[in-house]
KOLPA-871515 format. One record per residue: residue number from 1; x, z, y of N, C-alpha, C in turn; residue in three letters. Coordinates in pm, 1 decimal, decimal comma. Layout:
<pts>
{resi=NUM&n.x=X&n.z=Z&n.y=Y&ca.x=X&ca.z=Z&ca.y=Y&c.x=X&c.z=Z&c.y=Y&resn=ALA}
...
</pts>
This chain:
<pts>
{resi=1&n.x=84,9&n.z=0,0&n.y=-117,7&ca.x=0,0&ca.z=0,0&ca.y=0,0&c.x=89,2&c.z=0,0&c.y=123,6&resn=MET}
{resi=2&n.x=52,5&n.z=-77,3&n.y=222,2&ca.x=127,1&ca.z=-86,2&ca.y=347,6&c.x=32,5&c.z=-47,3&c.y=459,7&resn=ASN}
{resi=3&n.x=28,4&n.z=82,4&n.y=491,5&ca.x=-57,9&ca.z=133,0&ca.y=598,6&c.x=22,0&c.z=231,9&c.y=680,0&resn=ARG}
{resi=4&n.x=18,0&n.z=214,2&n.y=811,2&ca.x=92,3&ca.z=300,5&ca.y=902,3&c.x=-2,4&c.z=354,4&c.y=1008,6&resn=THR}
{resi=5&n.x=6,7&n.z=484,4&n.y=1035,4&ca.x=-66,8&ca.z=546,9&ca.y=1145,1&c.x=36,6&c.z=618,9&c.y=1229,6&resn=VAL}
{resi=6&n.x=37,5&n.z=588,8&n.y=1359,1&ca.x=140,5&ca.z=640,6&ca.y=1448,1&c.x=77,3&c.z=691,8&c.y=1576,0&resn=LEU}
{resi=7&n.x=109,8&n.z=814,7&n.y=1611,2&ca.x=72,1&ca.z=868,5&ca.y=1740,8&c.x=179,8&c.z=823,3&c.y=1838,3&resn=SER}
{resi=8&n.x=140,0&n.z=749,4&n.y=1941,2&ca.x=240,6&ca.z=691,2&ca.y=2030,0&c.x=183,2&c.z=667,1&c.y=2168,9&resn=ALA}
{resi=9&n.x=274,2&n.z=640,5&n.y=2260,9&ca.x=240,7&ca.z=607,7&ca.y=2398,9&c.x=264,3&c.z=458,7&c.y=2420,1&resn=THR}
{resi=10&n.x=172,4&n.z=394,5&n.y=2491,3&ca.x=188,3&ca.z=253,3&ca.y=2523,9&c.x=294,4&c.z=241,1&c.y=2632,8&resn=LEU}
{resi=11&n.x=408,6&n.z=184,6&n.y=2597,3&ca.x=523,8&ca.z=177,7&ca.y=2687,0&c.x=530,2&c.z=45,8&c.y=2762,3&resn=LEU}
{resi=12&n.x=508,4&n.z=-66,0&n.y=2693,4&ca.x=514,9&ca.z=-199,2&ca.y=2754,8&c.x=404,3&c.z=-286,7&c.y=2696,9&resn=GLU}
{resi=13&n.x=360,0&n.z=-383,5&n.y=2779,0&ca.x=261,1&ca.z=-480,1&ca.y=2731,4&c.x=296,3&c.z=-616,3&c.y=2789,7&resn=ARG}
{resi=14&n.x=304,0&n.z=-716,6&n.y=2703,6&ca.x=330,2&ca.z=-853,3&ca.y=2749,3&c.x=198,3&c.z=-922,5&c.y=2783,7&resn=GLN}
{resi=15&n.x=207,6&n.z=-1044,3&n.y=2832,1&ca.x=88,8&ca.z=-1121,9&ca.y=2866,5&c.x=14,6&c.z=-1164,4&c.y=2739,7&resn=ALA}
{resi=16&n.x=-116,2&n.z=-1173,5&n.y=2750,6&ca.x=-198,7&ca.z=-1219,7&ca.y=2640,2&c.x=-160,4&c.z=-1363,1&c.y=2605,4&resn=LEU}
{resi=17&n.x=-149,1&n.z=-1389,4&n.y=2476,4&ca.x=-118,5&ca.z=-1524,5&ca.y=2427,8&c.x=-215,8&c.z=-1556,0&c.y=2315,9&resn=ARG}
{resi=18&n.x=-206,0&n.z=-1676,5&n.y=2263,0&ca.x=-294,3&ca.z=-1716,8&ca.y=2153,8&c.x=-212,0&c.z=-1771,3&c.y=2038,0&resn=TYR}
{resi=19&n.x=-253,8&n.z=-1738,6&n.y=1916,5&ca.x=-187,2&ca.z=-1788,0&ca.y=1796,2&c.x=-223,0&c.z=-1935,7&c.y=1778,2&resn=THR}
{resi=20&n.x=-149,8&n.z=-2007,0&n.y=1692,2&ca.x=-186,2&ca.z=-2146,3&ca.y=1664,1&c.x=-330,4&c.z=-2160,8&c.y=1612,0&resn=PRO}
{resi=21&n.x=-383,2&n.z=-2054,5&n.y=1551,4&ca.x=-521,1&ca.z=-2057,0&ca.y=1502,1&c.x=-622,4&c.z=-2025,8&c.y=1612,1&resn=ALA}
{resi=22&n.x=-573,3&n.z=-1998,7&n.y=1733,7&ca.x=-662,0&ca.z=-1971,7&ca.y=1846,3&c.x=-701,7&c.z=-1826,9&c.y=1864,8&resn=GLY}
{resi=23&n.x=-641,2&n.z=-1735,8&n.y=1790,3&ca.x=-672,8&ca.z=-1593,5&ca.y=1803,6&c.x=-591,9&c.z=-1531,8&c.y=1917,0&resn=LEU}
{resi=24&n.x=-652,2&n.z=-1441,1&n.y=1995,6&ca.x=-575,1&ca.z=-1372,7&ca.y=2098,5&c.x=-471,9&c.z=-1280,1&c.y=2034,8&resn=PRO}
{resi=25&n.x=-354,4&n.z=-1272,5&n.y=2095,3&ca.x=-246,9&ca.z=-1185,7&ca.y=2045,3&c.x=-180,7&c.z=-1117,5&c.y=2164,1&resn=ALA}
{resi=26&n.x=-146,6&n.z=-991,2&n.y=2145,7&ca.x=-85,3&ca.z=-912,9&ca.y=2252,0&c.x=31,8&c.z=-833,2&c.y=2195,8&resn=LEU}
{resi=27&n.x=150,8&n.z=-863,7&n.y=2244,1&ca.x=270,7&ca.z=-790,0&ca.y=2203,2&c.x=286,7&c.z=-667,9&c.y=2292,0&resn=ASN}
{resi=28&n.x=319,5&n.z=-554,1&n.y=2229,0&ca.x=338,9&ca.z=-428,8&ca.y=2301,8&c.x=460,5&c.z=-355,5&c.y=2245,4&resn=VAL}
{resi=29&n.x=504,4&n.z=-255,0&n.y=2318,9&ca.x=607,3&ca.z=-163,1&ca.y=2270,4&c.x=546,8&c.z=-23,9&c.y=2276,1&resn=VAL}
{resi=30&n.x=558,1&n.z=48,3&n.y=2165,5&ca.x=506,4&ca.z=184,7&ca.y=2156,0&c.x=622,4&c.z=282,5&c.y=2149,8&resn=LEU}
{resi=31&n.x=601,8&n.z=402,0&n.y=2205,8&ca.x=702,9&ca.z=507,5&ca.y=2201,3&c.x=642,4&c.z=630,0&c.y=2133,4&resn=GLN}
{resi=32&n.x=714,8&n.z=680,9&n.y=2034,1&ca.x=671,0&ca.z=800,3&ca.y=1961,6&c.x=775,8&c.z=909,4&c.y=1978,6&resn=HIS}
{resi=33&n.x=728,5&n.z=1029,7&n.y=2006,3&ca.x=816,2&ca.z=1147,6&ca.y=2008,1&c.x=745,4&c.z=1257,7&c.y=1932,3&resn=GLU}
{resi=34&n.x=818,0&n.z=1323,2&n.y=1843,9&ca.x=755,9&ca.z=1428,9&ca.y=1767,0&c.x=855,6&c.z=1497,8&c.y=1676,3&resn=GLY}
{resi=35&n.x=803,1&n.z=1584,5&n.y=1591,7&ca.x=884,3&ca.z=1660,8&ca.y=1498,1&c.x=833,1&c.z=1637,5&c.y=1356,3&resn=HIS}
{resi=36&n.x=924,5&n.z=1629,4&n.y=1262,8&ca.x=890,7&ca.z=1616,0&ca.y=1121,3&c.x=978,9&c.z=1711,8&c.y=1042,5&resn=VAL}
{resi=37&n.x=945,4&n.z=1727,6&n.y=916,9&ca.x=1027,8&ca.z=1807,2&ca.y=826,9&c.x=1089,7&c.z=1712,0&c.y=725,9&resn=SER}
{resi=38&n.x=1220,8&n.z=1718,1&n.y=711,9&ca.x=1291,4&ca.z=1633,7&ca.y=616,3&c.x=1373,0&c.z=1724,2&c.y=524,9&resn=GLU}
{resi=39&n.x=1337,9&n.z=1724,9&n.y=397,4&ca.x=1403,1&ca.z=1810,6&ca.y=298,7&c.x=1403,2&c.z=1956,7&c.y=343,6&resn=ASP}
{resi=40&n.x=1289,2&n.z=1996,2&n.y=402,2&ca.x=1273,0&ca.z=2134,4&ca.y=445,8&c.x=1338,3&c.z=2167,1&c.y=579,2&resn=GLY}
{resi=41&n.x=1401,0&n.z=2070,7&n.y=640,8&ca.x=1468,4&ca.z=2094,0&ca.y=768,5&c.x=1391,1&c.z=2025,6&c.y=881,3&resn=GLN}
{resi=42&n.x=1374,0&n.z=2094,0&n.y=994,7&ca.x=1304,2&ca.z=2030,9&ca.y=1106,2&c.x=1390,8&c.z=1920,7&c.y=1168,1&resn=PRO}
{resi=43&n.x=1322,7&n.z=1815,2&n.y=1211,6&ca.x=1394,7&ca.z=1703,5&ca.y=1272,9&c.x=1311,3&c.z=1649,4&c.y=1388,1&resn=ARG}
{resi=44&n.x=1375,1&n.z=1629,9&n.y=1502,0&ca.x=1308,4&ca.z=1572,8&ca.y=1618,6&c.x=1323,2&c.z=1421,0&c.y=1613,6&resn=LYS}
{resi=45&n.x=1212,0&n.z=1350,5&n.y=1636,8&ca.x=1213,4&ca.z=1204,5&ca.y=1635,6&c.x=1177,2&c.z=1150,2&c.y=1772,8&resn=LEU}
{resi=46&n.x=1245,5&n.z=1047,0&n.y=1811,9&ca.x=1212,0&ca.z=971,7&ca.y=1931,9&c.x=1242,1&c.z=826,0&c.y=1900,3&resn=SER}
{resi=47&n.x=1139,8&n.z=740,6&n.y=1906,9&ca.x=1161,3&ca.z=601,1&ca.y=1870,3&c.x=1071,6&c.z=509,4&c.y=1950,9&resn=LEU}
{resi=48&n.x=1113,9&n.z=384,8&n.y=1961,0&ca.x=1033,4&ca.z=277,9&ca.y=2017,0&c.x=1013,5&c.z=175,6&c.y=1906,5&resn=GLU}
{resi=49&n.x=893,2&n.z=120,0&n.y=1899,3&ca.x=863,8&ca.z=21,1&ca.y=1797,1&c.x=786,4&c.z=-94,7&c.y=1859,5&resn=ILE}
{resi=50&n.x=826,1&n.z=-215,1&n.y=1819,7&ca.x=752,9&ca.z=-333,5&ca.y=1863,3&c.x=625,8&c.z=-343,3&c.y=1781,2&resn=ARG}
{resi=51&n.x=518,6&n.z=-384,7&n.y=1848,1&ca.x=390,4&ca.z=-396,8&ca.y=1779,8&c.x=314,3&c.z=-516,2&c.y=1835,8&resn=ALA}
{resi=52&n.x=215,6&n.z=-561,8&n.y=1758,5&ca.x=130,9&ca.z=-672,5&ca.y=1802,4&c.x=-11,6&c.z=-645,3&c.y=1757,7&resn=VAL}
{resi=53&n.x=-104,1&n.z=-678,8&n.y=1844,4&ca.x=-244,7&ca.z=-675,8&ca.y=1808,9&c.x=-295,0&c.z=-818,6&c.y=1808,1&resn=GLY}
{resi=54&n.x=-370,7&n.z=-855,9&n.y=1706,9&ca.x=-424,4&ca.z=-990,7&ca.y=1695,9&c.x=-574,8&c.z=-981,2&c.y=1675,1&resn=ILE}
{resi=55&n.x=-649,0&n.z=-1059,8&n.y=1749,2&ca.x=-794,6&ca.z=-1061,3&ca.y=1735,5&c.x=-861,2&c.z=-957,2&c.y=1824,7&resn=GLY}
{resi=56&n.x=-967,6&n.z=-896,5&n.y=1771,0&ca.x=-1051,2&ca.z=-802,7&ca.y=1847,9&c.x=-974,7&c.z=-686,1&c.y=1909,2&resn=GLU}
{resi=57&n.x=-872,1&n.z=-635,7&n.y=1841,0&ca.x=-799,3&ca.z=-518,3&ca.y=1889,6&c.x=-729,0&c.z=-546,9&c.y=2023,0&resn=VAL}
{resi=58&n.x=-708,8&n.z=-674,7&n.y=2056,0&ca.x=-643,8&ca.z=-707,0&ca.y=2184,1&c.x=-729,0&c.z=-662,2&c.y=2301,8&resn=THR}
{resi=59&n.x=-860,1&n.z=-657,8&n.y=2284,9&ca.x=-948,2&ca.z=-611,1&ca.y=2394,3&c.x=-915,7&c.z=-467,3&c.y=2431,8&resn=ARG}
{resi=60&n.x=-896,6&n.z=-384,6&n.y=2330,7&ca.x=-862,7&ca.z=-243,5&ca.y=2355,4&c.x=-723,4&c.z=-231,7&c.y=2414,4&resn=THR}
{resi=61&n.x=-627,0&n.z=-303,3&n.y=2357,6&ca.x=-488,5&ca.z=-295,9&ca.y=2406,0&c.x=-475,8&c.z=-346,0&c.y=2549,5&resn=LEU}
{resi=62&n.x=-555,2&n.z=-444,3&n.y=2586,6&ca.x=-545,7&ca.z=-503,9&ca.y=2720,0&c.x=-590,3&c.z=-409,1&c.y=2830,2&resn=ALA}
{resi=63&n.x=-680,5&n.z=-316,3&n.y=2799,6&ca.x=-733,1&ca.z=-226,8&ca.y=2903,8&c.x=-668,3&c.z=-88,7&c.y=2902,7&resn=VAL}
{resi=64&n.x=-587,2&n.z=-57,6&n.y=2801,7&ca.x=-518,3&ca.z=71,3&ca.y=2798,9&c.x=-414,3&c.z=77,6&c.y=2910,3&resn=LEU}
{resi=65&n.x=-413,6&n.z=186,5&n.y=2983,0&ca.x=-312,2&ca.z=204,3&ca.y=3086,8&c.x=-177,7&c.z=233,4&c.y=3021,8&resn=ALA}
{resi=66&n.x=-71,6&n.z=179,7&n.y=3080,5&ca.x=62,5&ca.z=213,5&ca.y=3031,9&c.x=79,0&c.z=364,7&c.y=3041,5&resn=LEU}
{resi=67&n.x=141,6&n.z=423,9&n.y=2941,9&ca.x=159,4&ca.z=568,8&ca.y=2938,3&c.x=48,8&c.z=641,6&c.y=2864,1&resn=GLY}
{resi=68&n.x=-53,8&n.z=567,6&n.y=2819,9&ca.x=-164,3&ca.z=627,7&ca.y=2746,9&c.x=-122,1&c.z=659,6&c.y=2603,3&resn=THR}
{resi=69&n.x=-151,8&n.z=781,4&n.y=2558,3&ca.x=-123,5&ca.z=820,6&ca.y=2420,0&c.x=-245,1&c.z=792,1&c.y=2333,4&resn=SER}
{resi=70&n.x=-222,1&n.z=729,3&n.y=2219,6&ca.x=-329,5&ca.z=693,6&ca.y=2127,1&c.x=-277,5&c.z=699,5&c.y=1984,4&resn=SER}
{resi=71&n.x=-369,4&n.z=688,6&n.y=1889,2&ca.x=-334,1&ca.z=673,6&ca.y=1748,2&c.x=-346,5&c.z=525,6&c.y=1714,6&resn=LEU}
{resi=72&n.x=-237,5&n.z=466,6&n.y=1668,6&ca.x=-232,3&ca.z=325,3&ca.y=1634,2&c.x=-224,4&c.z=314,0&c.y=1482,4&resn=TYR}
{resi=73&n.x=-314,8&n.z=238,5&n.y=1422,6&ca.x=-314,3&ca.z=217,3&ca.y=1277,7&c.x=-292,9&c.z=69,7&c.y=1250,4&resn=ALA}
{resi=74&n.x=-224,6&n.z=40,8&n.y=1140,8&ca.x=-201,3&ca.z=-98,1&ca.y=1104,3&c.x=-107,9&c.z=-108,7&c.y=985,7&resn=GLY}
{resi=75&n.x=-30,2&n.z=-216,6&n.y=983,3&ca.x=62,7&ca.z=-239,9&ca.y=874,2&c.x=193,3&c.z=-295,3&c.y=928,5&resn=PHE}
{resi=76&n.x=300,9&n.z=-276,1&n.y=854,2&ca.x=432,8&ca.z=-325,8&ca.y=892,4&c.x=456,3&c.z=-462,6&c.y=830,8&resn=LEU}
{resi=77&n.x=516,4&n.z=-551,3&n.y=910,3&ca.x=549,5&ca.z=-685,9&ca.y=862,9&c.x=682,7&c.z=-726,4&c.y=925,3&resn=ALA}
{resi=78&n.x=752,1&n.z=-821,9&n.y=863,8&ca.x=878,0&ca.z=-868,7&ca.y=922,4&c.x=851,9&c.z=-936,4&c.y=1057,1&resn=PRO}
{resi=79&n.x=947,7&n.z=-921,7&n.y=1147,8&ca.x=939,1&ca.z=-990,8&ca.y=1275,8&c.x=949,4&c.z=-1140,9&c.y=1252,6&resn=ALA}
{resi=80&n.x=896,5&n.z=-1220,1&n.y=1344,2&ca.x=898,5&ca.z=-1366,4&ca.y=1328,3&c.x=1040,6&c.z=-1420,5&c.y=1318,5&resn=ARG}
{resi=81&n.x=1134,6&n.z=-1354,9&n.y=1385,3&ca.x=1274,2&ca.z=-1401,1&ca.y=1379,0&c.x=1348,0&c.z=-1345,1&c.y=1257,8&resn=ASN}
{resi=82&n.x=1279,2&n.z=-1268,1&n.y=1175,1&ca.x=1340,4&ca.z=-1214,3&ca.y=1054,2&c.x=1425,0&c.z=-1090,8&c.y=1076,2&resn=GLY}
{resi=83&n.x=1429,9&n.z=-1041,4&n.y=1199,4&ca.x=1509,9&ca.z=-922,1&ca.y=1230,5&c.x=1418,6&c.z=-804,9&c.y=1261,1&resn=ARG}
{resi=84&n.x=1421,2&n.z=-708,3&n.y=1173,9&ca.x=1343,5&ca.z=-587,2&ca.y=1197,1&c.x=1198,7&c.z=-600,5&c.y=1153,3&resn=GLY}
{resi=85&n.x=1121,6&n.z=-499,3&n.y=1189,7&ca.x=981,0&ca.z=-490,6&ca.y=1153,5&c.x=894,8&c.z=-483,5&c.y=1278,0&resn=LEU}
{resi=86&n.x=770,2&n.z=-525,7&n.y=1263,0&ca.x=671,8&ca.z=-518,1&ca.y=1370,4&c.x=547,7&c.z=-449,3&c.y=1313,5&resn=VAL}
{resi=87&n.x=492,5&n.z=-355,9&n.y=1389,3&ca.x=367,0&ca.z=-292,5&ca.y=1352,0&c.x=253,0&c.z=-383,9&c.y=1395,0&resn=LEU}
{resi=88&n.x=173,1&n.z=-431,7&n.y=1300,2&ca.x=54,5&ca.z=-510,6&ca.y=1331,4&c.x=-61,3&c.z=-412,6&c.y=1347,1&resn=HIS}
{resi=89&n.x=-107,3&n.z=-395,5&n.y=1468,1&ca.x=-210,1&ca.z=-297,1&ca.y=1499,5&c.x=-346,9&c.z=-350,9&c.y=1460,2&resn=ILE}
{resi=90&n.x=-418,8&n.z=-270,9&n.y=1380,9&ca.x=-555,2&ca.z=-309,1&ca.y=1341,0&c.x=-660,3&c.z=-220,5&c.y=1406,3&resn=THR}
{resi=91&n.x=-620,1&n.z=-101,9&n.y=1455,6&ca.x=-714,8&ca.z=-16,3&ca.y=1528,1&c.x=-639,0&c.z=78,2&c.y=1620,8&resn=SER}
{resi=92&n.x=-708,5&n.z=116,3&n.y=1728,6&ca.x=-654,1&ca.z=208,6&ca.y=1827,6&c.x=-761,1&c.z=313,9&c.y=1853,8&resn=VAL}
{resi=93&n.x=-721,0&n.z=440,8&n.y=1848,3&ca.x=-812,1&ca.z=551,7&ca.y=1876,3&c.x=-747,0&c.z=645,4&c.y=1976,5&resn=GLU}
{resi=94&n.x=-824,7&n.z=708,1&n.y=2062,6&ca.x=-766,5&ca.z=804,4&ca.y=2156,7&c.x=-697,1&c.z=917,2&c.y=2080,8&resn=PRO}
{resi=95&n.x=-584,3&n.z=964,0&n.y=2134,2&ca.x=-512,2&ca.z=1075,7&ca.y=2071,5&c.x=-593,9&c.z=1203,4&c.y=2087,5&resn=ALA}
{resi=96&n.x=-588,1&n.z=1287,3&n.y=1987,3&ca.x=-663,5&ca.z=1414,0&ca.y=1990,6&c.x=-596,3&c.z=1514,5&c.y=2080,6&resn=ALA}
</pts>
């Protein structure tokens, strides 16, 4: 299963574009900061991740203010250039 849920802040948003199939697509950068436990030891995380929303989810991404914290759900896929991963956002919910 390839499912990712990330609490993050909307850091950057590019201009709306369209896929060859005519679907709206919006590239964004998300920033996550938090704490996790790794092998029983606390660890502080701070990361930026490239993400894209395709289709209906672009409506939500387009109106979110930069700096807004939300829960982003989706799946990981290889970047188009083959370098790294991109989070494909399938839903956005306000952070609790």
